[in-house]
C-alpha positions as CSV (number, residue, x, y, z in Angstrom):
1,M,-56.0,69.5,-0.5
2,S,-58.3,68.8,-3.2
3,S,-57.7,66.4,-6.3
4,T,-57.4,69.5,-8.7
5,S,-54.8,71.5,-6.4
6,P,-51.4,71.5,-7.9
7,K,-48.8,69.1,-5.9
8,P,-46.8,70.6,-3.1
9,R,-43.2,71.6,-4.0
10,V,-40.9,69.5,-2.4
11,A,-37.2,69.7,-1.2
12,F,-35.4,67.1,0.1
13,L,-32.0,67.2,1.9
14,G,-29.7,64.4,2.3
15,L,-29.2,61.5,-0.4
16,G,-27.7,58.8,1.3
17,L,-28.8,55.1,1.8
18,M,-32.0,56.0,3.1
19,G,-32.5,59.6,1.5
20,A,-32.0,59.0,-2.0
21,G,-34.6,56.0,-2.2
22,M,-37.2,58.6,-0.4
23,A,-36.4,61.2,-2.7
24,S,-37.1,58.8,-5.8
25,R,-40.6,57.8,-4.3
26,I,-41.6,61.3,-4.0
27,L,-40.4,62.2,-7.5
28,G,-42.0,59.1,-8.9
29,A,-45.4,60.3,-7.2
30,G,-45.2,63.3,-9.4
31,F,-44.2,65.9,-6.7
32,P,-42.1,68.8,-8.2
33,L,-38.7,67.8,-6.2
34,T,-35.6,70.1,-5.5
35,V,-32.8,68.1,-3.8
36,Y,-29.7,69.0,-1.6
37,N,-26.7,66.8,-1.0
38,R,-23.2,67.9,0.1
39,N,-22.0,65.3,-2.8
40,P,-24.1,66.6,-5.7
41,A,-23.1,63.9,-7.7
42,K,-25.4,61.5,-5.7
43,A,-28.4,63.4,-7.2
44,A,-27.5,62.5,-10.6
45,S,-30.1,59.9,-11.2
46,L,-32.7,62.0,-9.8
47,V,-31.9,65.0,-11.9
48,A,-32.0,62.8,-15.0
49,A,-35.6,61.6,-13.6
50,G,-36.8,65.4,-13.5
51,A,-35.6,66.5,-10.2
52,R,-33.9,70.0,-9.8
53,V,-30.5,70.1,-7.8
54,A,-29.7,73.1,-5.5
55,T,-26.3,74.4,-4.2
56,S,-27.2,74.9,-0.8
57,P,-30.1,73.9,1.7
58,R,-31.5,77.3,1.6
59,E,-31.8,77.3,-2.2
60,A,-33.7,74.0,-2.1
61,A,-36.1,75.3,0.3
62,A,-36.8,78.7,-1.3
63,Q,-39.5,77.3,-3.5
64,A,-40.8,74.5,-1.2
65,D,-44.0,73.7,0.3
66,V,-42.6,71.1,2.1
67,I,-38.9,70.6,3.6
68,I,-37.5,67.0,4.4
69,S,-34.3,66.3,5.8
70,M,-32.8,62.9,6.0
71,V,-29.3,62.9,7.3
72,A,-27.0,61.3,9.5
73,D,-27.0,62.9,13.0
74,N,-27.7,65.9,15.0
75,H,-24.4,67.7,13.5
76,A,-25.5,67.1,10.0
77,A,-29.4,68.3,10.6
78,R,-28.3,71.4,12.1
79,A,-26.2,72.3,9.1
80,V,-29.0,71.8,6.6
81,W,-31.5,73.6,8.9
82,L,-29.8,76.4,10.4
83,G,-27.7,79.4,9.6
84,D,-27.4,81.6,6.3
85,S,-27.3,78.8,4.1
86,G,-29.7,76.5,5.9
87,A,-33.2,75.4,5.0
88,L,-35.0,77.7,7.3
89,A,-33.3,80.8,5.9
90,G,-34.7,80.2,2.6
91,A,-38.0,78.6,3.6
92,A,-41.4,80.8,2.9
93,P,-43.6,81.4,5.8
94,G,-46.5,78.6,6.2
95,C,-44.0,75.6,4.8
96,I,-44.0,72.6,6.4
97,A,-40.6,71.3,7.8
98,I,-40.0,67.7,8.4
99,E,-37.2,66.1,10.3
100,S,-36.9,62.4,9.5
101,S,-33.3,62.0,10.5
102,T,-32.7,59.8,13.8
103,V,-31.6,62.5,16.0
104,T,-32.2,63.4,19.4
105,A,-35.3,64.8,20.9
106,G,-33.4,67.8,22.2
107,W,-32.2,68.8,18.7
108,V,-36.0,68.1,17.6
109,M,-37.4,70.5,20.0
110,E,-35.0,73.1,19.2
111,L,-35.5,72.8,15.5
112,A,-39.3,72.9,16.3
113,A,-38.6,76.2,17.8
114,A,-36.5,77.6,15.0
115,A,-39.2,76.5,12.6
116,A,-41.9,78.4,14.5
117,A,-39.5,81.3,14.6
118,S,-39.5,81.2,10.7
119,S,-43.2,81.0,10.5
120,C,-43.0,77.3,9.4
121,E,-45.2,74.4,10.9
122,F,-42.9,71.4,11.8
123,I,-43.2,67.5,12.6
124,D,-40.4,65.3,13.4
125,A,-41.0,61.9,11.4
126,P,-38.3,59.6,11.6
127,V,-38.7,56.2,9.8
128,T,-38.2,52.5,10.5
129,G,-37.1,50.4,7.7
130,S,-33.4,50.3,5.8
131,R,-32.6,51.1,2.2
132,I,-34.7,48.4,0.7
133,Q,-37.6,49.6,2.4
134,A,-36.9,53.4,1.2
135,G,-36.7,52.4,-2.2
136,A,-39.9,50.2,-2.3
137,G,-41.9,52.7,-0.3
138,E,-42.6,50.7,2.6
139,L,-41.1,52.5,5.5
140,A,-43.1,53.2,8.8
141,F,-43.0,56.9,9.6
142,L,-43.1,57.9,13.6
143,V,-44.5,61.0,13.9
144,G,-44.6,63.8,16.6
145,G,-46.5,66.9,16.2
146,P,-49.7,68.5,15.6
147,A,-52.1,66.2,14.0
148,A,-53.1,69.0,11.5
149,T,-49.7,69.6,10.4
150,L,-49.4,65.9,9.7
151,E,-52.4,65.8,7.6
152,K,-51.0,68.5,5.4
153,A,-47.9,66.6,4.9
154,R,-49.7,63.3,4.5
155,P,-49.8,63.2,0.8
156,V,-46.0,63.7,0.4
157,L,-45.2,61.1,3.0
158,T,-47.8,58.4,1.7
159,P,-45.7,57.5,-1.4
160,M,-42.6,56.8,0.8
161,S,-44.6,54.8,3.5
162,K,-46.5,51.6,4.3
163,S,-47.8,53.5,7.6
164,I,-47.9,56.6,9.4
165,T,-48.5,56.7,12.9
166,L,-48.9,59.9,15.1
167,L,-47.2,59.0,18.3
168,G,-47.8,62.6,20.1
169,P,-46.5,66.0,20.3
170,V,-43.2,67.1,18.8
171,G,-40.2,65.1,20.0
172,S,-42.5,61.6,20.4
173,G,-41.3,60.5,17.0
174,A,-37.6,60.9,18.0
175,R,-37.9,59.3,21.1
176,V,-39.7,56.2,19.8
177,K,-37.3,55.9,17.0
178,L,-34.4,55.9,19.4
179,I,-36.2,53.4,21.5
180,N,-36.8,51.3,18.4
181,N,-33.1,51.2,17.3
182,F,-31.9,50.5,20.8
183,V,-33.8,47.4,20.9
184,C,-32.7,46.5,17.3
185,G,-29.1,47.1,18.3
186,V,-29.2,44.9,21.6
187,Q,-31.0,42.0,19.4
188,I,-28.1,42.3,16.5
189,A,-25.4,42.4,19.4
190,S,-26.7,39.2,20.9
191,L,-27.0,37.8,17.7
192,A,-23.3,38.2,16.8
193,E,-22.4,36.6,20.0
194,A,-24.8,33.6,19.6
195,I,-23.6,32.8,16.1
196,T,-20.0,33.3,17.2
197,M,-20.7,30.9,19.9
198,I,-22.3,28.2,17.4
199,E,-19.2,28.5,15.2
200,R,-16.7,28.2,17.9
201,A,-18.7,25.3,19.7
202,G,-18.5,23.4,16.3
203,L,-22.0,22.9,16.1
204,D,-24.1,22.5,12.8
205,R,-24.5,26.3,12.1
206,A,-27.3,26.0,9.7
207,K,-29.4,23.9,11.9
208,A,-28.7,25.9,15.1
209,I,-29.5,28.9,13.7
210,E,-32.7,27.4,12.2
211,V,-33.7,26.7,15.8
212,L,-33.3,30.2,16.6
213,T,-34.9,31.9,13.9
214,S,-38.0,29.5,13.8
215,G,-38.3,29.7,17.6
216,A,-39.2,32.3,19.9
217,P,-36.2,34.5,19.3
218,G,-36.9,34.3,15.4
219,S,-37.9,38.1,14.9
220,P,-37.7,39.5,11.5
221,L,-34.8,41.3,12.3
222,V,-33.2,38.3,13.5
223,K,-34.1,36.5,10.4
224,A,-32.5,38.8,8.0
225,I,-29.3,39.6,10.0
226,S,-28.7,36.1,10.9
227,A,-28.7,35.1,7.1
228,R,-26.3,38.3,6.3
229,M,-23.8,37.0,8.9
230,T,-23.9,33.6,8.0
231,A,-23.2,34.7,4.2
232,A,-20.8,37.6,5.5
233,D,-22.5,39.6,3.2
234,Y,-22.1,43.4,4.5
235,T,-23.6,45.2,1.5
236,P,-24.8,48.2,3.4
237,N,-28.4,48.6,4.2
238,F,-28.0,50.3,7.7
239,I,-24.5,50.9,8.7
240,V,-22.3,49.9,11.8
241,R,-21.3,53.6,12.6
242,L,-24.8,55.0,12.5
243,L,-26.3,52.5,14.7
244,A,-23.7,52.9,17.4
245,K,-24.8,56.6,17.0
246,D,-28.3,55.7,17.7
247,L,-27.1,53.9,20.6
248,T,-25.4,56.5,22.0
249,Y,-28.4,59.0,21.5
250,A,-31.0,56.4,23.2
251,I,-28.7,55.9,26.1
252,D,-28.4,59.7,26.7
253,E,-32.1,60.4,26.2
254,A,-32.7,57.4,28.8
255,A,-30.4,59.2,31.2
256,G,-32.8,62.2,30.9
257,H,-35.3,60.1,32.1
258,A,-33.1,58.7,35.0
259,L,-32.8,55.3,33.6
260,D,-29.5,53.3,32.7
261,L,-29.8,51.4,29.2
262,T,-27.3,48.7,30.3
263,T,-28.2,46.3,27.5
264,A,-27.8,49.5,25.0
265,A,-24.5,50.2,26.7
266,A,-23.1,46.7,26.4
267,A,-24.3,46.5,22.7
268,L,-22.7,50.0,22.0
269,K,-19.3,48.5,23.1
270,L,-19.8,45.7,20.3
271,F,-20.5,48.3,17.7
272,Q,-17.7,50.5,18.9
273,T,-15.3,47.7,18.4
274,A,-16.7,47.1,15.0
275,V,-16.2,50.7,13.9
276,A,-12.8,50.8,15.5
277,T,-11.7,47.7,13.5
278,G,-12.7,49.0,10.1
279,H,-16.4,48.1,9.7
280,G,-18.0,51.4,10.5
281,D,-19.3,52.0,6.9
282,Q,-20.5,48.1,6.5
283,D,-23.9,46.8,7.0
284,M,-25.0,46.6,10.9
285,S,-24.5,42.8,10.6
286,A,-20.7,43.4,10.3
287,V,-20.6,43.6,14.1
288,I,-20.0,40.0,14.1
289,E,-16.8,40.2,12.3
290,P,-14.4,41.2,15.4
291,F,-15.2,37.9,17.0
292,R,-14.5,36.0,14.0
293,K,-11.4,37.5,14.0
294,K,-10.1,36.9,17.9
């Protein structure tokens, strides 16, 4: 695409914690943008900034060169892509379909086949990062699919990203994203137990956590989540029930490769308990709260 070519028209499906920030970055970079969300009220700020809101995914996709989905799970993704009102029903031949949701590789392969049947190009491009990174354009895209398709999509992905990594054929991005999130879930679950142990033992919590965060366990995630657990600040950046979903997907994916993710299974139980005790829509750091209430 030359510098004098018009910017591709983008349809963005899903305006949750991540999607809203991502769509805002696309709009801010000057791309003509149409958005769809089940609750159209969430599109108000984007419409005020110049986006168009569609009443269905099909309508959103009808004039698009690039279609991006960022929704909660396989079920939600299937609803926005397939069927009479789905995006592929309205997509023009040659458009690029991008699945950025955290979903299973099985669904990605199914969607890729459906896109091909609609004469669309396809990549899976989930992201690492949370709400803050989405709004700041600092997401890391994990891409599966043809290199040529990624290069066509790159101008649209760039305003949302700090990095874009092609990991292999279709499905590679989805698989690496599930692996990433299961490792994150295990870290967060173990940190919840560690901080609870510190508190119940009557240790100086600030000093003990400083030992953890400044030492070998002190990943950026551990540093950020320990601060939220300490402050009991559960304003959502990434919510508990979605991480529970991701752990479930990762366990199922591993089972298809004859591998039992025992650490992920243990972490999943803790996140399921947090969901069952009313913390499902809070930030993932709220997984500590059931321990504190025992």
